[in-house]
C-alpha positions as CSV (number, residue, x, y, z in Angstrom):
1,M,96.0,82.4,116.7
2,F,95.0,84.2,113.9
3,E,97.9,82.7,111.8
4,F,97.0,79.4,111.8
5,F,93.1,80.9,110.6
6,D,94.7,82.3,108.1
7,E,97.2,79.6,106.8
8,G,94.2,77.1,106.8
9,G,91.7,79.3,104.3
10,W,88.4,79.5,104.3
11,T,87.3,76.0,105.3
12,M,88.5,76.7,108.7
13,Y,85.5,78.4,109.7
14,P,82.7,75.5,108.6
15,T,85.2,73.3,110.3
16,M,85.4,75.2,113.5
17,L,81.2,75.9,113.8
18,F,80.8,72.3,113.2
19,G,83.5,71.6,115.4
20,L,82.0,73.7,118.0
21,L,78.6,72.5,117.5
22,A,79.7,68.6,118.3
23,V,81.5,70.0,121.6
24,L,78.2,71.8,122.4
25,S,76.5,68.3,121.8
26,S,78.8,66.4,123.5
27,L,78.1,67.9,126.6
28,L,74.5,67.8,126.0
29,L,75.2,64.1,126.3
30,A,77.8,64.2,129.1
31,V,74.9,65.9,131.0
32,R,71.9,64.3,129.6
33,P,72.9,61.0,128.4
34,E,70.2,60.4,126.8
35,A,69.9,58.2,123.0
36,R,67.7,60.6,121.6
37,F,71.1,63.1,121.1
38,V,73.4,60.7,119.9
39,P,72.3,61.1,115.8
40,M,72.8,64.9,116.6
41,F,76.3,64.2,117.8
42,V,77.3,61.9,115.0
43,S,75.9,64.0,112.2
44,L,77.9,67.1,113.4
45,C,81.1,65.1,114.3
46,A,80.5,63.6,110.5
47,L,80.6,67.5,109.2
48,T,83.3,68.1,111.1
49,F,85.6,66.1,109.9
50,A,84.0,66.1,106.5
51,T,84.8,70.1,106.7
52,G,88.6,69.6,107.5
53,F,89.3,66.3,104.7
54,L,87.5,69.2,102.3
55,G,90.5,72.0,103.6
56,T,92.8,68.6,102.9
57,L,91.7,68.2,99.5
58,W,91.4,72.2,99.0
59,G,95.3,72.3,100.1
60,V,96.7,69.6,98.3
61,T,94.4,70.8,95.3
62,G,96.1,74.3,95.0
63,L,99.4,72.4,95.5
64,V,98.9,70.8,92.3
65,K,98.4,73.4,90.1
66,A,100.4,75.7,92.0
67,S,103.9,73.5,91.7
68,A,102.6,72.7,88.1
69,N,103.2,76.4,87.0
70,A,105.6,77.5,89.7
71,D,109.8,78.4,88.9
72,P,111.3,76.0,89.9
73,A,113.0,77.9,93.0
74,D,109.6,78.9,93.7
75,V,108.3,75.1,94.1
76,K,109.8,75.0,97.9
77,M,107.8,77.7,99.0
78,I,104.4,76.9,97.6
79,M,104.5,73.5,98.6
80,T,105.4,75.1,102.1
81,A,102.1,77.2,102.1
82,C,99.8,74.8,100.7
83,A,100.5,71.7,102.7
84,T,100.1,74.1,106.1
85,Q,96.5,75.0,104.8
86,A,96.1,71.3,104.2
87,L,97.0,70.1,107.4
88,N,95.7,73.0,109.3
89,S,91.8,72.3,108.9
90,L,92.8,68.8,109.3
91,L,93.8,69.4,112.5
92,L,91.5,71.9,113.9
93,A,88.6,69.0,112.9
94,S,90.9,66.5,114.9
95,L,91.0,68.4,118.1
96,F,87.5,69.2,117.8
97,L,86.3,65.7,117.3
98,V,88.6,64.2,120.5
99,I,87.4,66.6,122.6
100,G,84.1,65.9,121.6
101,I,84.1,62.2,122.0
102,L,85.6,62.7,125.3
103,G,82.5,64.2,126.3
104,A,80.7,61.7,123.9
105,T,82.3,58.8,126.1
106,S,81.1,60.6,129.8
107,G,77.9,60.5,129.1
108,A,77.8,56.9,127.8
109,V,79.8,55.9,131.0
110,R,77.2,57.6,133.3
111,F,74.8,55.9,131.3
112,A,76.3,52.2,131.2
113,V,76.6,53.2,135.5
114,T,73.0,54.7,136.2
115,R,71.3,52.8,133.7
116,P,68.3,50.4,135.5
117,R,69.1,46.7,135.7
118,L,66.4,44.6,134.4
119,A,65.3,42.0,136.9
120,S,66.8,38.4,135.6
């Protein structure tokens, strides 16, 4: 687990923070499905995705910079390290988003089922 974070670089930490907050806000939506909690959940999901994508861009930038000046024998090792950094951050963000969306979806289902119907 620590290797996963080390390979992902510094962007793993804000991604984890925003991802945990997104999951917690989805649990709040699951327990209390109220419209006032939706903007917080959506904002935290957007932050989670943005920091995960930032990590991907950071890794790809490192790949381009490092391979431009590298010895041809080292390019494979550099590509592997930078691609791992790029993908780990996006993977972590995706995991948190899937878990968060599942929680929010359960809240949406509860809201749809328990919502009082208007008289026709």
